[in-house]
C-alpha positions as CSV (number, residue, x, y, z in Angstrom):
1,M,48.7,111.1,29.4
2,N,45.2,111.1,30.6
3,R,42.7,107.9,31.0
4,A,40.3,109.6,28.6
5,Y,43.0,109.8,26.2
6,L,43.9,106.6,26.1
7,D,40.3,105.4,25.9
8,K,40.4,107.4,23.0
9,L,43.2,105.9,21.4
10,F,42.3,102.7,22.5
11,T,38.8,102.6,20.9
12,V,39.8,104.1,17.6
13,V,42.9,101.4,17.1
14,L,40.4,98.1,17.9
15,A,37.3,100.1,16.0
16,G,39.7,100.4,13.4
17,V,41.3,96.8,13.7
18,L,37.9,95.1,14.0
19,A,36.6,97.0,11.2
20,G,39.3,95.6,8.8
21,L,38.7,92.4,9.9
22,A,34.7,92.2,9.5
23,L,35.1,93.6,6.0
24,A,38.2,91.8,4.9
25,A,38.3,88.4,6.8
26,A,36.5,86.5,4.1
27,A,38.5,87.8,1.4
28,L,41.9,89.0,2.5
29,P,45.0,87.5,4.4
30,A,44.9,88.3,8.1
31,A,48.3,89.6,8.1
32,L,47.3,92.2,6.2
33,V,44.5,93.3,8.0
34,F,46.7,93.3,11.0
35,G,49.4,95.3,8.9
36,L,47.6,98.3,8.7
37,G,49.3,99.9,11.5
38,V,47.9,101.8,14.8
39,K,49.7,105.2,12.7
40,N,46.7,104.3,9.5
41,L,44.0,104.1,12.1
42,M,44.4,107.2,13.6
43,P,41.6,109.9,13.0
44,Y,42.5,112.2,10.3
45,T,44.0,116.2,11.6
46,A,41.3,118.0,9.1
47,L,38.2,117.3,7.1
48,P,37.6,117.7,3.6
49,E,35.4,120.6,2.3
50,A,32.7,118.4,1.4
51,L,32.7,117.4,5.2
52,K,33.6,120.7,6.7
53,T,31.3,122.6,4.6
54,P,29.1,120.1,3.3
55,Q,27.3,121.1,-0.3
56,P,25.1,117.7,-0.9
57,A,23.6,118.0,-4.5
58,Q,19.8,120.4,-4.0
59,R,17.2,121.2,-5.9
60,S,17.2,125.0,-7.3
61,N,13.5,126.9,-7.4
62,L,12.4,129.4,-9.7
63,Y,9.6,131.8,-8.2
64,A,7.9,134.4,-9.9
65,N,8.8,138.0,-8.7
66,D,6.7,137.8,-5.8
67,G,9.2,135.1,-3.9
68,R,6.5,132.7,-3.5
69,T,4.9,131.7,-6.6
70,L,6.9,128.7,-7.6
71,I,7.3,128.3,-11.6
72,T,9.5,125.1,-11.5
73,S,12.5,123.3,-10.0
74,F,15.7,122.2,-11.4
75,Y,17.2,119.1,-9.8
76,V,19.2,116.2,-10.4
77,E,18.7,115.1,-6.8
78,D,14.7,116.6,-5.4
79,R,16.1,117.9,-2.2
80,V,16.5,121.1,-0.1
81,D,17.9,121.5,3.2
82,V,16.1,122.4,6.3
83,P,17.6,122.8,10.2
84,V,17.3,119.8,12.6
85,A,15.4,122.0,14.9
86,E,12.5,122.2,11.9
87,V,12.6,118.2,11.9
88,A,10.3,116.8,14.4
89,P,11.5,114.7,17.3
90,V,9.7,111.6,16.2
91,M,11.3,111.7,12.7
92,R,15.0,112.0,14.9
93,D,14.2,109.5,17.0
94,A,13.0,106.9,14.3
95,I,16.1,107.4,12.3
96,V,18.3,106.7,15.2
97,A,16.3,103.5,16.3
98,A,16.1,102.2,12.8
99,E,20.2,103.3,11.6
100,D,22.5,103.8,15.3
101,V,20.9,103.1,18.3
102,R,24.0,104.0,19.8
103,F,24.0,107.2,18.0
104,Y,24.5,109.3,21.0
105,E,26.9,106.9,23.1
106,H,29.8,106.3,20.4
107,H,32.6,108.7,19.1
108,G,32.0,108.3,15.6
109,V,32.9,104.0,15.3
110,D,30.5,101.9,17.5
111,V,33.0,99.4,18.5
112,R,30.3,96.7,19.8
113,G,28.7,97.0,16.2
114,V,31.8,96.3,14.5
115,A,32.6,93.5,16.9
116,R,29.0,91.9,16.6
117,A,29.4,92.4,12.9
118,F,32.7,90.6,12.8
119,T,31.4,87.8,15.1
120,A,28.4,87.5,12.4
121,N,30.4,87.6,9.5
122,R,32.5,84.6,10.5
123,R,29.7,82.8,12.0
124,E,27.0,82.9,9.4
125,G,29.0,84.0,6.1
126,T,27.1,87.6,5.9
127,R,28.4,90.9,5.4
128,Q,27.4,93.1,7.8
129,G,29.0,96.7,7.8
130,A,28.7,97.9,11.1
131,S,28.7,101.8,9.6
132,T,27.2,104.2,12.3
133,L,25.2,107.0,11.0
134,T,27.9,109.3,11.1
135,M,29.8,107.1,9.3
136,Q,26.9,106.6,7.0
137,Y,26.6,110.6,6.8
138,V,30.6,110.7,5.4
139,R,29.9,108.6,2.7
140,N,26.8,110.1,1.4
141,A,28.8,113.6,1.8
142,L,31.2,112.4,-0.3
143,A,30.0,110.5,-2.7
144,G,27.4,113.6,-3.4
145,D,29.4,116.5,-3.0
146,P,29.3,118.5,-6.3
147,R,32.4,120.0,-5.9
148,L,34.7,117.0,-6.3
149,T,35.0,115.1,-9.5
150,E,33.2,112.0,-10.4
151,E,35.9,110.0,-9.8
152,Q,36.5,111.5,-6.3
153,R,32.5,110.7,-5.5
154,A,32.8,107.1,-7.3
155,A,35.4,105.9,-4.6
156,A,33.3,107.5,-1.4
157,T,31.3,104.0,-2.3
158,E,33.6,101.6,-3.6
159,I,33.7,98.2,-2.0
160,T,37.3,98.3,-0.4
161,V,39.1,98.0,3.1
162,G,40.5,101.6,2.3
163,R,37.2,103.1,1.7
164,K,36.1,101.9,5.0
165,I,39.2,102.7,7.2
166,R,38.9,106.2,5.5
167,E,35.4,106.3,6.4
168,M,36.3,105.8,9.9
169,R,39.0,108.2,10.3
170,Y,36.6,110.7,8.9
171,A,33.8,110.2,11.2
172,L,36.2,109.9,14.3
173,T,37.4,113.7,13.1
174,L,33.8,114.9,12.7
175,E,32.7,113.9,15.6
176,R,35.4,115.9,17.5
177,Q,34.2,118.9,15.6
178,V,30.8,118.9,15.0
179,G,28.1,118.0,17.7
180,K,25.6,114.6,17.4
181,D,22.2,116.9,16.8
182,E,24.5,118.5,13.8
183,I,25.5,115.5,12.5
184,L,22.2,113.6,12.5
185,G,20.5,117.0,10.9
186,R,22.8,117.0,8.0
187,Y,22.3,112.9,7.8
188,L,18.4,113.5,7.3
189,N,19.1,116.2,4.8
190,I,21.3,114.2,2.5
191,A,19.7,110.8,3.0
192,Y,18.1,108.9,0.3
193,F,14.7,107.7,1.2
194,G,13.2,106.6,-2.4
195,A,10.6,107.5,-5.1
196,G,13.5,110.3,-5.9
197,A,12.9,112.0,-2.9
198,Y,16.6,112.8,-0.9
199,G,16.7,114.5,2.5
200,I,13.8,114.9,4.4
201,A,11.9,117.6,3.5
202,A,11.7,116.0,0.1
203,A,10.3,113.0,1.2
204,S,8.1,114.7,3.7
205,K,6.5,116.5,0.2
206,R,7.0,113.1,-1.4
207,Y,5.3,110.7,0.4
208,F,2.9,112.9,2.9
209,S,2.3,116.6,0.9
210,T,3.6,117.8,4.6
211,T,6.8,119.4,6.0
212,P,9.2,117.3,8.3
213,D,8.2,119.4,11.5
214,R,4.5,118.1,11.1
215,L,5.4,114.4,10.4
216,T,3.5,112.2,12.6
217,L,4.8,108.7,14.6
218,A,3.5,106.5,12.1
219,Q,4.9,108.6,9.1
220,A,8.2,109.0,10.6
221,A,8.6,105.1,11.2
222,L,8.0,104.6,7.3
223,L,10.2,107.0,6.3
224,A,13.0,106.0,8.8
225,G,12.7,102.3,7.5
226,L,12.8,103.5,3.8
227,V,16.4,104.6,4.4
228,R,18.0,101.1,4.7
229,S,15.5,100.0,1.7
230,P,14.6,102.5,-0.5
231,A,13.8,100.7,-3.6
232,D,10.7,99.5,-1.4
233,D,9.0,102.9,-1.5
234,P,5.1,102.3,-0.8
235,I,4.5,104.8,-4.1
236,N,6.4,103.0,-6.7
237,G,8.0,99.4,-5.0
238,D,6.5,97.4,-2.4
239,A,3.9,98.5,0.3
240,D,3.9,95.8,2.4
241,A,7.2,95.6,2.6
242,A,7.8,99.2,3.4
243,V,4.8,98.6,6.3
244,Q,7.1,95.5,8.1
245,R,10.1,97.6,8.1
246,R,7.9,100.6,9.5
247,A,6.8,98.0,11.9
248,Y,10.5,96.9,12.8
249,V,11.2,100.7,13.5
250,L,8.7,101.2,16.2
251,D,9.8,98.3,17.5
252,R,13.2,99.5,18.0
253,M,12.0,102.7,19.3
254,V,9.9,100.7,21.7
255,E,13.3,98.9,22.9
256,T,14.8,102.3,23.0
257,G,12.5,103.6,24.8
258,R,12.0,106.3,22.9
259,V,8.1,105.6,22.4
260,N,5.6,104.0,24.4
261,A,4.3,100.2,23.4
262,A,1.0,101.7,23.1
263,D,1.8,104.6,20.5
264,A,4.2,102.4,18.7
265,E,1.1,99.5,18.2
266,A,-1.5,102.7,17.4
267,A,1.1,103.5,14.6
268,K,1.3,99.8,13.5
269,A,-2.4,100.3,12.8
270,T,-2.5,103.4,11.0
271,E,-3.2,103.0,7.8
272,L,-0.3,104.5,5.2
273,A,-3.0,107.2,4.2
274,L,-0.2,108.6,1.6
275,K,-0.7,112.0,0.0
276,P,2.1,111.7,-3.1
277,N,3.4,115.2,-4.3
278,T,6.1,115.4,-6.7
279,T,7.9,118.3,-7.1
280,P,8.0,119.8,-10.8
281,N,11.9,119.4,-12.9
282,D,12.3,121.6,-15.5
283,C,10.5,124.0,-18.0
284,A,8.3,121.0,-18.9
285,A,6.6,120.7,-15.6
286,V,5.6,124.6,-15.4
287,P,2.3,124.1,-13.7
288,A,-0.5,122.8,-16.2
289,D,-3.0,126.0,-16.1
290,H,0.2,128.4,-16.6
291,N,1.8,126.5,-19.6
292,D,2.2,129.7,-20.7
293,W,5.2,130.3,-18.0
294,G,7.3,127.6,-20.1
295,F,8.3,130.3,-22.6
296,F,9.7,132.3,-20.1
297,C,11.4,129.7,-18.3
298,D,13.0,128.4,-21.5
299,W,14.5,131.9,-22.0
300,F,15.9,131.9,-17.9
301,T,17.9,128.6,-18.8
302,Q,19.0,130.2,-21.8
303,W,20.3,132.9,-19.7
304,W,21.3,131.0,-17.2
305,N,24.0,128.9,-19.9
306,A,25.3,131.9,-20.7
307,Q,26.3,133.0,-17.7
308,P,30.1,132.5,-16.5
309,A,29.7,133.1,-13.1
310,F,28.0,129.4,-12.6
311,G,31.0,127.1,-14.9
312,E,33.1,127.5,-17.3
313,N,30.9,125.8,-19.9
314,V,27.0,124.8,-20.3
315,D,27.4,121.0,-18.9
316,E,29.2,122.9,-15.5
317,R,26.4,125.7,-15.6
318,Q,23.4,123.4,-16.1
319,R,25.5,120.7,-13.3
320,T,26.0,123.9,-10.8
321,L,21.5,124.9,-11.5
322,R,20.8,121.5,-10.9
323,R,22.6,120.5,-7.9
324,G,23.0,123.9,-6.5
325,G,20.1,124.6,-3.9
326,W,19.9,127.9,-5.6
327,K,16.6,130.6,-4.6
328,I,16.1,132.1,-8.0
329,V,13.4,134.9,-7.6
330,S,11.9,135.8,-11.6
331,S,11.3,138.4,-12.9
332,L,8.0,137.3,-14.2
333,D,4.8,138.9,-13.1
334,P,2.2,136.6,-13.2
335,D,-0.4,139.5,-13.1
336,V,1.2,140.9,-16.2
337,Q,1.7,137.4,-17.9
338,A,-1.7,136.6,-17.7
339,K,-3.2,139.8,-19.5
340,A,-0.4,139.7,-21.9
341,S,-1.3,136.0,-23.3
342,E,-5.2,136.6,-23.3
343,Q,-3.9,139.7,-25.5
344,V,-1.9,137.5,-27.9
345,R,-4.5,135.3,-27.9
346,D,-7.1,138.0,-29.2
347,I,-4.6,138.7,-31.8
348,Y,-4.4,135.3,-33.0
349,P,-6.1,132.5,-31.5
350,E,-3.6,129.1,-30.6
351,T,-5.5,127.5,-33.9
352,I,-3.8,129.2,-36.8
353,A,-0.1,128.9,-37.8
354,R,0.6,132.5,-37.4
355,A,2.0,133.9,-34.6
356,A,2.0,136.9,-32.2
357,P,5.4,136.5,-30.0
358,T,5.0,139.7,-27.1
359,A,7.3,141.1,-24.6
360,V,7.1,143.2,-21.7
361,V,10.3,144.7,-20.2
362,Q,11.0,147.4,-17.6
363,P,12.8,150.2,-18.4
364,G,15.9,150.8,-16.2
365,T,16.6,147.3,-15.1
366,G,15.8,145.1,-18.0
367,R,13.4,142.5,-16.0
368,V,11.1,141.1,-18.4
369,L,7.6,140.7,-17.0
370,A,6.1,138.7,-19.3
371,M,6.6,136.8,-22.5
372,A,3.7,135.8,-24.3
373,V,3.0,133.6,-27.8
374,N,-0.1,132.2,-28.8
375,R,1.3,128.7,-28.7
376,T,1.4,125.7,-26.2
377,Y,4.5,125.0,-24.5
378,G,5.8,121.6,-24.7
379,T,6.4,119.0,-27.5
380,A,3.5,117.2,-28.9
381,A,3.3,115.9,-32.2
382,N,2.4,118.8,-34.6
383,P,1.2,118.4,-38.3
384,A,3.7,117.6,-40.9
385,G,5.5,120.9,-42.0
386,Q,4.2,122.4,-39.0
387,Q,7.9,122.6,-36.3
388,N,6.1,125.3,-34.1
389,F,3.1,125.1,-34.2
390,P,0.1,124.4,-32.4
391,N,3.0,123.0,-30.0
392,T,6.7,124.6,-29.6
393,V,9.6,125.0,-27.1
394,N,11.2,127.1,-29.4
395,Q,12.2,130.8,-27.9
396,L,9.8,132.7,-30.6
397,V,9.6,135.9,-28.5
398,A,13.7,136.0,-27.2
399,G,15.3,134.2,-30.2
400,G,17.9,131.2,-30.5
401,G,17.8,127.8,-30.7
402,G,17.6,128.1,-34.5
403,I,14.9,131.0,-34.1
404,T,16.5,133.9,-35.7
405,G,13.4,136.4,-35.3
406,Y,11.5,138.5,-37.6
407,Q,11.6,141.6,-39.8
408,A,10.1,144.7,-37.9
409,G,9.9,147.1,-40.2
410,S,9.9,150.7,-39.4
411,T,10.2,150.3,-36.0
412,F,13.9,150.3,-37.3
413,K,13.7,153.8,-37.9
414,L,14.3,155.1,-34.0
415,F,18.0,153.9,-34.7
416,A,18.2,156.7,-37.7
417,L,16.3,159.2,-35.5
418,L,19.0,158.2,-32.9
419,A,21.9,158.4,-34.5
420,A,20.8,161.3,-36.1
421,L,19.8,163.3,-33.3
422,E,23.5,161.9,-31.6
423,S,25.4,163.6,-35.0
424,G,24.1,167.0,-34.0
425,L,21.1,167.5,-35.9
426,P,18.2,168.7,-34.1
427,L,14.2,167.7,-34.2
428,D,13.4,170.2,-36.4
429,T,15.5,168.9,-38.9
430,E,13.7,169.2,-41.8
431,F,13.7,167.8,-45.9
432,D,10.9,167.6,-48.6
433,A,10.6,163.9,-48.4
434,P,9.7,162.8,-52.2
435,R,7.1,160.0,-53.1
436,V,10.5,157.9,-54.3
437,Y,14.0,158.8,-52.8
438,V,17.1,157.3,-54.8
439,T,19.9,156.7,-52.5
440,Q,23.7,155.9,-52.7
441,Y,23.4,152.7,-51.5
442,P,24.1,149.8,-54.2
443,V,21.2,147.0,-54.0
444,G,20.2,143.8,-56.2
445,A,17.0,143.8,-58.7
446,G,13.7,144.3,-57.4
447,P,10.9,146.6,-56.6
448,A,13.2,148.9,-54.3
449,S,16.0,149.4,-57.1
450,C,16.7,151.8,-59.6
451,G,19.7,151.3,-61.5
452,G,21.1,148.9,-58.8
453,R,20.6,151.7,-56.2
454,W,18.3,151.2,-53.1
455,C,15.4,153.7,-53.8
456,P,12.2,153.3,-51.3
457,E,9.1,154.9,-51.9
458,N,6.4,156.3,-49.6
459,A,3.7,154.1,-48.8
460,N,1.2,156.7,-49.2
461,T,2.0,159.7,-51.0
462,Y,-0.6,161.8,-49.8
463,W,-0.3,161.7,-46.2
464,M,4.0,161.3,-46.4
465,D,5.2,162.9,-49.1
466,G,6.1,167.0,-48.4
467,D,8.0,168.8,-46.2
468,R,8.6,166.8,-43.0
469,D,10.6,167.1,-39.7
470,M,12.0,164.4,-37.2
471,W,8.3,164.8,-35.4
472,D,6.1,164.1,-38.0
473,A,8.2,161.9,-40.3
474,F,8.8,159.2,-37.2
475,G,4.9,160.0,-36.6
476,R,3.8,159.5,-40.4
477,S,6.5,156.8,-40.9
478,V,7.8,158.6,-43.8
479,N,9.9,155.9,-45.8
480,T,12.2,158.2,-48.1
481,Y,12.9,160.6,-45.2
482,F,14.8,158.0,-43.1
483,A,16.7,157.1,-46.3
484,W,17.4,160.7,-46.8
485,L,18.4,161.0,-43.0
486,T,20.4,158.1,-43.0
487,E,22.5,159.0,-45.8
488,R,23.2,162.2,-43.6
489,V,24.4,159.8,-40.5
490,G,25.9,157.1,-42.3
491,A,24.7,153.7,-42.3
492,D,26.9,152.3,-40.4
493,R,26.2,154.2,-37.8
494,V,22.3,153.9,-37.8
495,V,23.9,149.8,-37.9
496,E,26.1,150.7,-34.4
497,M,23.1,152.5,-32.9
498,A,20.8,149.0,-32.6
499,Q,23.4,147.0,-31.5
500,R,24.0,149.5,-28.8
501,L,20.5,148.9,-27.7
502,G,21.0,145.3,-27.5
503,I,19.2,144.2,-31.3
504,V,21.4,141.0,-32.0
505,F,22.0,139.5,-35.2
506,R,21.5,135.9,-34.9
507,A,20.7,135.6,-38.7
508,P,24.1,134.6,-40.1
509,A,23.2,137.1,-43.1
510,D,22.7,140.1,-40.9
511,A,25.3,139.8,-38.7
512,R,27.3,139.2,-41.8
513,M,26.1,142.5,-43.3
514,A,26.5,144.3,-39.9
515,R,29.9,143.0,-39.4
516,E,31.5,143.6,-43.1
517,G,28.8,145.8,-45.0
518,A,27.5,148.4,-42.3
519,K,28.3,151.5,-44.6
520,S,26.2,150.0,-47.2
521,W,23.6,148.5,-45.8
522,G,20.7,151.2,-45.8
523,P,17.6,149.1,-46.3
524,F,18.6,148.5,-42.6
525,T,16.7,151.3,-41.5
526,L,13.8,150.0,-42.5
527,G,13.8,147.1,-40.7
528,V,15.0,144.8,-43.0
529,S,17.2,142.8,-40.3
530,A,15.4,139.8,-38.6
531,T,15.2,140.5,-34.8
532,T,12.7,139.4,-31.9
533,P,10.2,141.1,-29.8
534,L,12.6,141.1,-26.5
535,D,15.4,142.7,-28.1
536,L,13.1,145.8,-29.2
537,A,11.3,145.8,-26.3
538,G,14.6,146.2,-24.3
539,A,16.0,149.0,-27.3
540,Y,12.8,151.2,-26.8
541,A,12.7,150.6,-23.2
542,A,16.2,152.5,-23.2
543,V,14.8,155.4,-25.0
544,A,11.9,155.3,-21.8
545,A,15.1,155.0,-19.6
546,E,16.5,158.0,-20.8
547,G,19.5,156.4,-22.3
548,T,20.0,153.9,-19.9
549,W,19.9,150.4,-21.5
550,C,19.8,147.1,-19.5
551,R,20.1,143.9,-20.8
552,P,17.2,142.2,-20.4
553,T,16.8,139.4,-17.5
554,P,14.6,137.0,-16.3
555,V,16.0,137.4,-13.0
556,T,15.3,139.8,-9.9
557,S,17.9,137.9,-7.2
558,I,19.8,134.8,-7.2
559,T,20.6,133.3,-3.4
560,D,22.2,130.0,-2.6
561,P,21.2,127.9,0.5
562,A,22.9,130.0,3.1
563,G,20.9,132.8,1.8
564,R,23.8,135.0,0.3
565,T,22.7,137.0,-2.5
566,V,25.3,136.3,-6.0
567,A,25.9,139.2,-8.2
568,A,25.0,137.7,-11.0
569,G,21.5,137.8,-10.3
570,N,22.0,141.8,-10.4
571,T,21.2,144.0,-13.6
572,D,23.2,144.7,-16.2
573,C,22.8,148.7,-17.2
574,R,24.6,151.2,-18.8
575,Q,24.1,154.4,-20.4
576,V,24.6,154.2,-24.1
577,L,22.8,157.4,-25.0
578,D,23.1,161.3,-24.4
579,T,20.3,161.9,-21.9
580,E,18.9,164.7,-23.9
581,V,19.4,162.6,-26.9
582,A,16.9,159.5,-25.4
583,R,14.7,162.6,-24.3
584,A,14.2,164.0,-28.3
585,A,13.8,160.6,-29.4
586,A,11.3,160.0,-26.8
587,D,9.4,163.0,-27.8
588,A,9.2,162.3,-31.3
589,S,8.1,158.7,-30.6
590,R,5.2,160.1,-28.9
591,C,3.8,160.8,-32.5
592,P,3.2,157.4,-34.3
593,V,0.4,156.6,-31.7
594,G,-1.6,159.5,-30.9
595,D,0.3,161.9,-28.1
596,Q,2.0,164.7,-28.3
597,S,5.2,166.1,-28.1
598,M,6.2,168.7,-25.5
599,Y,6.8,171.3,-28.3
600,R,3.6,170.8,-30.1
601,R,5.1,169.2,-33.2
602,C,3.3,166.3,-33.6
603,D,0.9,166.0,-36.7
604,G,-0.2,162.5,-37.4
605,G,1.0,159.0,-36.7
606,T,0.3,155.4,-37.5
607,A,-1.2,154.2,-34.3
608,E,-3.2,157.4,-33.3
609,E,-5.8,155.4,-31.2
610,L,-3.4,153.9,-28.5
611,A,-2.7,156.8,-26.7
612,P,-6.5,158.4,-25.9
613,G,-7.2,154.7,-24.5
614,L,-4.6,154.8,-22.4
615,R,-4.8,158.2,-20.9
616,R,-0.8,158.6,-20.0
617,P,1.9,159.5,-22.0
618,V,2.7,157.3,-24.3
619,A,5.2,156.5,-27.0
620,G,6.1,154.0,-29.9
621,K,6.2,153.0,-33.2
622,T,4.3,150.6,-35.6
623,G,6.8,148.9,-38.7
624,S,5.2,146.5,-41.3
625,S,7.8,144.6,-43.3
626,E,7.3,144.4,-47.6
627,R,4.1,142.9,-48.5
628,N,3.1,143.3,-45.0
629,A,4.8,140.3,-44.7
630,T,5.0,141.2,-40.8
631,E,3.3,143.7,-38.4
632,T,5.3,145.1,-35.4
633,V,3.9,147.5,-32.9
634,V,6.3,148.8,-30.1
635,A,4.7,150.8,-26.7
636,F,6.2,152.4,-24.0
637,T,5.6,154.6,-21.2
638,P,8.5,155.8,-18.8
639,Q,7.5,152.6,-16.6
640,L,7.1,149.7,-19.5
641,S,7.9,148.8,-22.7
642,V,6.1,145.9,-24.7
643,A,6.4,144.8,-28.3
644,T,5.2,142.1,-30.1
645,I,5.3,141.3,-33.8
646,A,3.2,139.2,-35.7
647,A,4.1,137.0,-38.0
648,N,4.0,132.7,-39.3
649,P,7.2,131.5,-37.7
650,D,7.1,128.1,-40.0
651,D,6.2,130.0,-43.3
652,P,7.9,133.6,-44.0
653,R,6.2,133.2,-47.5
654,D,2.8,133.7,-45.3
655,A,2.4,137.5,-45.4
656,V,0.0,138.2,-42.1
657,G,-1.6,141.4,-43.9
658,G,-2.1,145.1,-42.7
659,G,-5.1,144.3,-40.8
660,V,-3.7,142.5,-38.2
661,Q,-2.2,145.7,-37.3
662,K,-5.2,147.0,-35.4
663,R,-5.4,143.8,-33.1
664,Q,-2.0,144.7,-32.1
665,I,-2.3,148.4,-31.4
666,A,-5.1,147.7,-29.2
667,A,-3.9,144.5,-27.3
668,V,-0.5,146.2,-26.7
669,G,-2.5,149.3,-25.3
670,R,-4.2,146.9,-22.8
671,I,-1.4,145.3,-21.6
672,L,-0.1,148.5,-20.9
673,A,-3.2,149.8,-19.0
674,W,-3.9,146.9,-16.9
675,S,0.2,146.3,-15.6
676,L,0.1,150.3,-15.1
677,R,-3.2,150.6,-13.6
678,D,-2.0,150.6,-9.9
679,E,1.1,152.7,-11.2
680,P,1.2,156.5,-11.0
681,V,1.1,158.3,-14.3
682,R,4.8,159.6,-15.3
683,D,5.1,161.8,-18.1
684,F,8.5,161.7,-20.0
685,V,10.9,164.6,-19.3
686,P,10.9,167.3,-22.4
687,P,14.1,167.5,-24.2
688,G,15.8,171.0,-24.0
689,Q,16.0,173.5,-27.1
690,A,18.9,172.8,-28.4
691,V,17.9,169.4,-29.1
692,A,14.8,170.5,-30.7
693,F,15.9,173.3,-32.6
694,Q,19.6,173.9,-32.9
695,H,22.8,172.1,-35.1
696,T,25.5,171.0,-32.5
697,S,28.4,169.1,-32.8
698,P,28.0,165.6,-31.8
699,R,25.8,165.0,-28.7
700,T,27.7,162.3,-26.6
701,G,27.8,163.4,-23.3
702,N,27.3,161.1,-20.5
């Protein structure tokens, strides 16, 4: 056995015994302390994961799609790790002087410090624990590791001899496996500096609005002093006490030769010069001048809470978000969002109860570029009876949390069109559409009931009645044509098509009909089911993407603290339509918005003013619910899909009226034009002759 090994063994045994004495002498029998035995004082043979691969709680940051513009952060502890090399040398020196001047000399346990504490405790009746910087790190790492249970984390800070001994043994093992500078860096990243700042990066920002590599001597000494007494933080606590702690640290730095006396005196004389800076936390903390980002942020949290990759339930997923240190690059495009918000307020200002929730979705990826509504995101009080005006945090754009959505009228005719094309009917399928058409579908009493059968009528007899095919029936929105078409293919297939393209039935009555009564749900074709602008934009985006439906997503990428990309941030896309069916539907969808189909078969549309102003190929559909209670406009190009619904979220009886649709059409056109101003003009791929003009067997290729 060599001399070095004996020295280390002696250090271990002596340190363990003296540490036990230092903590227990006043309260425990000496026999218990000395009875611990040499075996229980030896270093551990292995480290727990919390020390081997530390994962202290860190804040997660949500960015816009440029990866730089911060939307907000999510955290329990405001912390983000930085490499020790990116911490100013004066900060490293200051923390060593303040917490453990012999840090670079001991092996994790300071025998001299233990002996000194033992003597002081016996003579003065004080409680000095003699913890080294390494031991403090061990305690903090075990107490803050999100992978451990609450009980395990609590055990890391309990005041017992056993805990102190474990701490020492782990510290000795850690120093055998990890270098001093690495331990120092870990300590700086995990220490609490007061005022809600965990770790040196958060502390530098919180107190001085700077970064760790730019800290001055005076700033570093102040921060180092706060670790021992975070309650004395100069923002919320005792500034005088913080200055005194700073002076103590500077004196220690002089004593240890880390700084000369003149520089220390100059630092002592320096004004605090605080520049407090807070890190936003949660969606309510989005920048005040970008309050409209709050609705997108809120939907992001809904999305996160539904991802099983981040935990078994919502509580676990929220803990993962607020402790995991994720960098989340969202799909939000601030430029598109700003234009969408501006245009929504041209439809309706914030000063009225009616709303115009609007979503912008990218075909082929499902990424949501904007979510706008004429509301203030916040929880301020509203007038009696107004839950969502003028302030709300409810999800008016995407639904959920009690928001079931709004009727979207004839925009749902798309699903009948797709079901018919898929069944083998061509675009030129003709029907002599009457003013009123009595169907086989049973309904209760009402204006669309003829002897208990659903009998819709056309809104404009002169313009809609007569011989129609899918092109001009869709363009002119002929109700009786689509009621007849639904009978031919089956209402259940129309409902299934809507679900396939992402329409979610959030209203219990709608969900029940879809589940139990789809075969008899003829009126579904005319949009009597509640939906949301986000679902609708996503469904039409699938047609724009030639049959590829992508689940709407608020993220572009998610990376963990080590820079590894996680799969949960990937797009979720699938081919849900035959390509030719999607191309045919896109061709017919050019008719409503004033564009022309590839076969020159468009003959009138409900939003003919849209295409001329956009000056690029465009498709879409308008919709009006009964009595114009809601009005809807959807438009898409191969690159973008936009949907907006005008409604009163607090009072469905408040009919918005048909006049608002003109403003909606103009707004959607301007959103598309602005968002695509730098994008190349892309045309839709024309459908083949067969899907346009020939009856075939069911088209379910791809």
